[in-house]
ROPAFI-371899 format. One record per residue (C-alpha): x, y, z. Coordinates in Angstrom, 2 decimals. Example, Ala and Ser with C-alpha at 12.3 -4.5 7.8 and 13.67 -1.06 7.14 Angstrom:
! ROPAFI-371899
- X Y Z
- 12.30 -4.50 7.80 .
- 13.67 -1.06 7.14 .
! end
This chain:
! ROPAFI-371899
- X Y Z
- -302.49 -182.91 -106.47 .
- -304.62 -185.64 -104.88 .
- -301.78 -188.17 -105.05 .
- -299.50 -185.72 -103.24 .
- -302.13 -185.18 -100.50 .
- -302.60 -188.89 -100.04 .
- -298.84 -189.42 -99.85 .
- -298.51 -186.60 -97.31 .
- -301.27 -188.06 -95.14 .
- -299.64 -191.49 -95.25 .
- -296.27 -190.06 -94.16 .
- -297.88 -188.08 -91.31 .
- -299.68 -191.21 -90.14 .
- -296.48 -193.21 -90.08 .
- -294.73 -190.47 -88.08 .
- -297.55 -190.35 -85.54 .
- -297.49 -194.13 -85.23 .
- -293.73 -194.08 -84.68 .
- -293.93 -191.41 -81.96 .
- -296.77 -193.30 -80.30 .
- -294.71 -196.49 -80.26 .
- -291.72 -194.67 -78.76 .
- -293.92 -193.17 -76.08 .
- -295.27 -196.58 -75.10 .
- -291.83 -198.17 -75.09 .
- -290.24 -195.39 -73.02 .
- -292.96 -195.17 -70.40 .
- -292.12 -196.58 -66.98 .
- -294.44 -197.65 -64.22 .
- -293.72 -198.41 -60.59 .
- -295.33 -201.66 -59.49 .
- -296.37 -200.86 -55.92 .
- -297.59 -203.92 -54.03 .
- -301.22 -204.93 -54.38 .
- -303.16 -207.36 -52.24 .
- -306.49 -208.48 -50.90 .
- -307.32 -207.97 -47.20 .
- -309.06 -210.87 -45.46 .
- -310.65 -210.16 -42.07 .
- -311.85 -213.13 -40.02 .
- -313.79 -212.72 -36.77 .
- -314.10 -215.58 -34.27 .
- -317.48 -217.25 -34.58 .
- -317.90 -217.40 -30.79 .
- -316.49 -213.94 -29.98 .
- -316.37 -211.42 -32.82 .
- -314.06 -209.11 -30.84 .
- -311.25 -211.56 -31.64 .
- -310.03 -210.87 -35.15 .
- -307.43 -212.24 -37.53 .
- -306.30 -209.98 -40.37 .
- -304.45 -211.53 -43.31 .
- -303.02 -210.04 -46.47 .
- -303.53 -212.32 -49.46 .
- -302.29 -212.28 -53.05 .
- -299.37 -209.98 -52.25 .
- -295.96 -210.42 -53.84 .
- -292.62 -208.82 -53.08 .
- -293.78 -207.29 -49.79 .
- -290.99 -206.69 -47.30 .
- -293.02 -205.53 -44.33 .
- -296.61 -205.13 -43.19 .
- -297.88 -202.37 -40.87 .
- -301.24 -203.35 -39.39 .
- -303.55 -200.71 -37.89 .
- -306.72 -201.97 -36.20 .
- -308.61 -198.68 -35.94 .
- -308.60 -198.54 -32.15 .
- -305.13 -197.11 -31.59 .
- -303.31 -200.43 -31.75 .
- -300.75 -201.16 -34.45 .
- -298.45 -204.05 -35.31 .
- -295.40 -203.98 -37.60 .
- -294.70 -207.42 -39.00 .
- -292.63 -209.15 -41.64 .
- -295.42 -211.64 -42.23 .
- -298.87 -211.06 -43.78 .
- -300.95 -212.07 -40.76 .
- -301.82 -210.50 -37.40 .
- -304.39 -211.09 -34.65 .
- -306.09 -208.64 -32.37 .
- -308.78 -208.45 -29.67 .
- -311.00 -205.37 -29.44 .
- -312.00 -204.02 -26.05 .
- -315.10 -202.12 -27.01 .
- -317.94 -202.47 -29.46 .
- -318.01 -200.30 -32.58 .
- -317.33 -200.32 -36.30 .
- -313.60 -200.25 -37.01 .
- -311.52 -199.57 -40.10 .
- -308.53 -201.89 -40.45 .
- -305.63 -200.94 -42.67 .
- -302.37 -202.53 -43.68 .
- -299.50 -200.55 -45.20 .
- -297.48 -202.75 -47.58 .
- -293.86 -201.92 -48.25 .
- -291.90 -203.42 -51.14 .
- -288.69 -202.52 -52.94 .
- -290.79 -200.67 -55.53 .
- -292.98 -198.59 -53.24 .
- -295.69 -198.42 -50.61 .
- -299.45 -199.04 -50.82 .
- -302.34 -199.58 -48.43 .
- -305.30 -201.93 -48.24 .
- -308.27 -201.35 -45.93 .
- -311.37 -203.06 -44.68 .
- -314.08 -202.60 -42.05 .
- -315.63 -204.77 -39.39 .
- -318.24 -204.48 -36.67 .
- -317.61 -205.70 -33.10 .
- -320.51 -206.53 -30.80 .
- -319.02 -209.11 -28.37 .
- -316.27 -207.03 -26.77 .
- -315.83 -207.28 -22.98 .
- -316.06 -203.60 -22.19 .
- -315.49 -204.21 -18.49 .
- -311.81 -204.59 -19.32 .
- -311.75 -200.86 -20.07 .
- -314.27 -199.97 -17.37 .
- -311.98 -201.53 -14.77 .
- -308.79 -200.02 -16.22 .
- -307.34 -197.45 -13.83 .
- -305.91 -195.29 -16.64 .
- -309.22 -195.06 -18.48 .
- -311.03 -194.37 -15.19 .
- -308.74 -191.45 -14.35 .
- -308.69 -190.03 -17.89 .
- -312.40 -190.35 -18.71 .
- -314.18 -190.76 -15.41 .
- -314.87 -194.41 -16.15 .
- -318.10 -196.22 -16.91 .
- -321.61 -195.96 -15.56 .
- -323.42 -199.29 -15.18 .
- -320.96 -200.91 -17.59 .
- -321.58 -198.32 -20.28 .
- -320.25 -194.93 -21.29 .
- -319.82 -192.29 -18.63 .
- -320.12 -188.51 -19.01 .
- -316.42 -188.06 -19.78 .
- -313.84 -185.77 -18.14 .
- -312.69 -182.42 -19.48 .
- -309.09 -181.25 -19.30 .
- -307.36 -177.91 -19.94 .
- -303.81 -176.57 -20.19 .
- -302.16 -176.19 -16.79 .
- -300.59 -172.82 -16.00 .
- -298.76 -174.05 -12.89 .
- -294.95 -173.93 -12.65 .
- -293.43 -176.77 -14.65 .
- -296.53 -177.26 -16.82 .
- -294.29 -176.94 -19.89 .
- -290.80 -178.43 -19.74 .
- -288.03 -179.40 -22.15 .
- -285.08 -181.73 -21.73 .
- -283.77 -185.27 -21.93 .
- -285.49 -186.23 -18.72 .
- -284.97 -189.37 -16.64 .
- -286.26 -192.81 -17.53 .
- -289.94 -193.22 -16.89 .
- -289.55 -195.26 -13.71 .
- -287.31 -192.63 -12.15 .
- -289.47 -189.64 -13.06 .
- -290.81 -187.47 -10.26 .
- -293.06 -184.65 -11.55 .
- -292.29 -182.62 -8.41 .
- -288.60 -182.42 -9.29 .
- -287.33 -180.06 -11.94 .
- -284.59 -182.36 -13.19 .
- -284.60 -181.39 -16.86 .
- -283.12 -178.56 -18.89 .
- -285.85 -176.00 -18.57 .
- -289.21 -175.65 -16.90 .
- -291.86 -172.95 -17.19 .
- -292.85 -170.61 -14.41 .
- -296.42 -169.81 -13.38 .
- -298.71 -168.80 -16.28 .
- -296.12 -169.36 -18.99 .
- -298.79 -169.51 -21.72 .
- -300.37 -166.31 -20.33 .
- -297.32 -164.17 -21.07 .
- -294.91 -165.01 -18.28 .
- -292.36 -166.39 -20.68 .
- -289.58 -163.81 -21.03 .
- -290.84 -162.60 -24.40 .
- -294.19 -161.53 -22.99 .
- -296.04 -163.58 -25.62 .
- -299.55 -164.46 -24.50 .
- -301.78 -167.20 -25.90 .
- -305.11 -166.52 -24.15 .
- -307.36 -168.05 -26.82 .
- -305.49 -171.34 -26.84 .
- -305.76 -171.48 -23.04 .
- -309.53 -171.64 -23.46 .
- -309.18 -174.99 -25.27 .
- -310.91 -177.95 -23.64 .
- -310.34 -181.68 -24.26 .
- -313.05 -184.11 -23.14 .
- -312.19 -187.81 -23.04 .
- -315.07 -190.32 -23.13 .
- -315.68 -194.03 -23.56 .
- -317.58 -196.18 -26.07 .
- -316.62 -194.87 -28.49 .
- -313.26 -193.91 -27.04 .
- -312.91 -190.35 -28.30 .
- -311.39 -186.98 -27.41 .
- -313.82 -184.16 -28.10 .
- -312.06 -180.84 -28.78 .
- -313.47 -177.41 -28.03 .
- -310.94 -174.94 -29.37 .
- -310.66 -171.91 -31.59 .
- -306.86 -171.61 -31.33 .
- -303.81 -173.82 -30.78 .
- -300.26 -173.41 -29.53 .
- -297.54 -174.25 -32.05 .
- -293.94 -175.25 -31.56 .
- -291.78 -172.60 -33.23 .
- -290.48 -175.20 -35.71 .
- -293.94 -175.31 -37.34 .
- -293.16 -171.93 -38.96 .
- -289.78 -171.38 -40.62 .
- -290.21 -167.62 -40.14 .
- -290.79 -167.91 -36.39 .
- -288.04 -166.90 -34.03 .
- -286.15 -169.88 -32.71 .
- -287.45 -171.43 -29.46 .
- -290.42 -169.06 -29.26 .
- -293.82 -170.75 -29.62 .
- -296.82 -169.00 -31.12 .
- -300.60 -169.11 -31.17 .
- -302.70 -169.68 -34.34 .
- -306.21 -170.66 -35.35 .
- -307.06 -174.25 -34.45 .
- -306.69 -176.47 -37.50 .
- -307.72 -179.87 -36.10 .
- -310.96 -181.81 -36.00 .
- -313.78 -181.65 -33.45 .
- -313.10 -185.19 -32.25 .
- -310.56 -187.95 -32.50 .
- -310.52 -191.63 -31.59 .
- -308.12 -192.35 -28.74 .
- -306.64 -195.35 -27.04 .
- -304.43 -196.07 -24.02 .
- -301.77 -198.57 -25.03 .
- -298.91 -200.28 -23.23 .
- -295.48 -200.78 -24.78 .
- -292.71 -202.48 -22.81 .
- -294.34 -201.59 -19.52 .
- -294.88 -197.92 -20.38 .
- -298.35 -196.44 -20.89 .
- -299.13 -194.15 -23.81 .
- -302.06 -192.02 -24.83 .
- -302.54 -192.46 -28.59 .
- -304.67 -189.92 -30.52 .
- -305.63 -191.17 -33.97 .
- -305.63 -189.44 -37.37 .
- -303.04 -186.81 -36.50 .
- -304.87 -185.38 -33.49 .
- -302.96 -183.47 -30.87 .
- -303.45 -182.08 -27.35 .
- -303.65 -178.41 -28.17 .
- -299.90 -178.00 -28.69 .
- -298.85 -178.92 -32.21 .
- -295.45 -180.13 -33.19 .
- -294.36 -182.13 -36.22 .
- -291.67 -184.73 -35.45 .
- -289.99 -186.43 -38.42 .
- -292.70 -185.12 -40.73 .
- -295.63 -186.37 -38.66 .
- -297.77 -184.46 -36.16 .
- -297.02 -185.81 -32.70 .
- -300.06 -187.80 -31.57 .
- -298.54 -190.31 -29.17 .
- -297.91 -189.20 -25.61 .
- -296.15 -191.11 -22.86 .
- -298.18 -190.85 -19.69 .
- -295.75 -189.62 -17.08 .
- -298.34 -189.06 -14.34 .
- -302.12 -189.39 -14.22 .
- -304.30 -188.59 -11.20 .
- -307.92 -187.54 -10.68 .
- -307.03 -183.92 -11.46 .
- -303.68 -183.92 -13.33 .
- -302.47 -185.39 -16.61 .
- -298.75 -185.12 -17.28 .
- -297.43 -186.35 -20.65 .
- -294.25 -186.20 -22.66 .
- -293.04 -187.03 -26.18 .
- -289.77 -187.18 -28.04 .
- -289.07 -183.87 -29.75 .
- -286.52 -182.60 -32.25 .
- -284.59 -179.87 -30.44 .
- -283.84 -178.01 -33.66 .
- -284.88 -179.56 -36.97 .
- -282.38 -177.30 -38.77 .
- -279.53 -178.71 -36.69 .
- -280.20 -182.45 -36.47 .
- -276.91 -183.07 -34.65 .
- -278.58 -181.60 -31.58 .
- -280.66 -184.78 -31.49 .
- -283.86 -185.51 -29.61 .
- -285.21 -184.51 -26.22 .
- -288.52 -184.73 -24.39 .
- -291.21 -182.07 -24.31 .
- -293.42 -182.22 -21.25 .
- -297.01 -180.93 -21.13 .
- -299.31 -180.78 -18.14 .
- -303.12 -180.64 -18.14 .
- -305.57 -180.30 -15.26 .
- -309.26 -180.87 -14.79 .
- -311.50 -178.10 -16.08 .
- -312.65 -176.93 -12.65 .
- -309.15 -176.83 -11.11 .
- -308.10 -173.30 -10.11 .
- -304.33 -172.82 -10.16 .
- -303.16 -169.88 -8.09 .
- -299.86 -168.07 -8.45 .
- -297.37 -169.28 -5.86 .
- -296.64 -166.96 -2.97 .
- -293.30 -165.14 -3.34 .
- -290.40 -166.83 -1.60 .
- -289.51 -165.38 1.78 .
- -286.36 -163.23 1.77 .
! end
């Protein structure tokens, strides 16, 4: 009886070993790129930084993000950048290879930045109120506009030809669109209470909001082309930056932040807004938008959003004379 038990145990052990070997042989792993991130700051001016990816193999492209709203897509493993304000920044590089995608990160502290570059920048001055004695100001607070044309959709002209006083696109809202004057009688009063305060050093957008406005495409059960209000699901603050690309100025909100109206474009929450017009009291932005994500042949168009200073009172236009 004992010999039989010993023989049975031996056979079971061999079977387990065989299955274990098969499991090891059949397993497959995806070798995503790995690397070491080297961050070098200039010894005379630590706002000037060189970021280099080392010990990486098989990488096809590198997407550098410097933590201040500026990004660089490169085929090579090295990029340089100059910071315009002092803070601690997180630098990241997304590595793409034929096998997959990975990310390496690092941090640095900047103390030598020439902040007057931002203090003297007209866009930052208008958006935030500018600096006080070379340092941070009090910030400026913006709200949704309810004036005619505050919400518009269409292909729109090129930036240099755009005139915000001309309704030259497919559709433009009438007065108090978000307050129920939208054909469907849908009102979004809580979202209209949202406030967005832009400040400097650190460059952030503080959000005071309990609700947000959503593009109808955010909810597959929503009726087509009808937006809706929901509980605000963002953060209390986001880092922001004003960046220039090919002569056009953009307002970039980091980490998936948005200006009260949420829409996902190509799987990512829209956080980059072209600045169409910016004055002391009005901020007009636009971004590329999928007209109907269920019908991609309809292509892209612009969605325009207008904001005004918190203390601006917008009155309903007088009826046109008959």
